[in-house]
C-alpha positions in Angstrom: -262.6 118.0 84.1 -265.9 116.3 83.2 -266.6 114.5 79.9 -269.0 117.4 78.9 -266.2 119.9 79.5 -263.8 117.9 77.4 -265.9 117.4 74.4 -265.6 121.0 72.9 -261.8 120.8 73.6 -261.2 117.6 71.6 -261.0 119.2 68.1 -258.6 122.0 69.1 -256.5 119.4 71.0 -256.4 117.2 67.9 -255.4 120.2 65.7 -252.8 121.4 68.2 -254.7 124.6 68.8 -255.4 124.3 72.5 -253.5 126.2 75.2 -250.9 124.4 77.3 -253.4 124.2 80.2 -256.2 122.8 78.0 -253.8 120.3 76.5 -252.7 119.1 79.9 -256.3 118.8 81.1 -257.3 116.9 77.9 -254.4 114.4 78.3 -255.1 113.8 81.9 -258.8 113.2 81.3 -258.2 111.0 78.2 -255.8 108.9 80.2 -258.4 108.2 82.8 -261.6 108.0 80.7 -262.0 105.2 78.2 -265.2 106.6 76.7 -263.6 110.0 76.0 -260.5 108.3 74.6 -262.7 106.3 72.2 -264.5 109.5 71.2 -261.2 111.2 70.6 -259.7 108.3 68.6 -262.9 108.3 66.5 -262.6 112.0 65.8 -258.9 111.5 64.9 -259.7 108.7 62.5 -262.4 110.7 60.8 -260.0 113.6 60.4 -257.2 111.3 59.0 -259.7 109.7 56.6 -260.8 113.1 55.4 -257.1 114.1 54.8 -256.7 111.0 52.7 -259.2 112.4 50.2 -257.2 115.5 49.6 -257.8 116.3 45.9 -255.1 118.9 45.4 -252.9 118.3 42.4 -249.5 116.8 42.9 -246.5 119.2 43.1 -245.5 118.2 39.5 -248.9 118.9 38.1 -249.1 122.1 40.1 -245.8 123.3 38.7 -246.9 122.5 35.2 -250.1 124.4 35.7 -248.3 127.4 37.1 -245.9 127.4 34.2 -248.8 127.5 31.7 -250.5 130.3 33.5 -247.3 132.3 33.6 -246.8 131.7 29.9 -250.3 132.9 29.0 -250.0 135.9 31.3 -246.9 137.0 29.4 -248.8 136.8 26.1 -251.8 138.6 27.2 -250.4 142.2 27.2 -249.4 141.7 23.6 -252.9 140.5 22.7 -254.6 143.3 24.6 -252.4 145.9 22.8 -253.2 144.4 19.4 -256.9 144.3 20.2 -256.8 147.9 21.4 -255.0 149.0 18.3 -257.5 147.2 16.1 -260.4 148.9 17.9 -258.8 152.4 17.5 -258.2 151.7 13.8 -261.8 150.6 13.4 -263.1 153.7 15.2 -261.1 156.0 13.1 -262.2 154.3 9.9 -265.8 154.6 10.9 -265.4 158.2 11.7 -263.9 158.9 8.3 -266.5 156.8 6.5 -269.5 158.3 8.3 -268.5 162.0 7.9 -270.9 163.9 5.6 -269.4 165.0 2.3 -268.2 168.6 2.3 -270.9 171.0 1.0 -270.8 171.8 -2.7 -270.0 175.4 -3.6 -273.1 177.4 -4.5 -274.0 177.4 -8.1 -273.9 181.2 -8.2 -270.2 181.1 -7.6 -269.6 178.7 -10.5 -271.7 180.8 -12.9 -270.1 184.1 -12.0 -266.6 182.9 -12.2 -264.6 184.8 -14.9 -263.8 182.6 -17.9 -260.4 181.1 -17.8 -257.9 182.1 -20.4 -257.4 178.5 -21.4 -260.9 178.2 -22.7 -260.6 181.3 -25.0 
């Protein structure tokens, strides 16, 4: 294996993603070529340094965060139900308030009504 053939195999080799044949070829070449070994160690160092800057929260913080999210998600259905009930009540109130008044009876019916006995 030449140095040019090894170069694209270094990252998969470092990540453990190479096939057994590629892994054996890489190890054989790295044992015999100081320049490729230096390139591999440099690649490995960069990868390890990048892993040191992992900004994920600690397990304790992650657990606290998950507990808060779970607590809020349990409250949300109640809030959504209350909001939906309030919207329905408001819509019904608007419907009642915005209805036109019932039409008044024609005046001819009021004038032609027989006099009630109470008034006589």
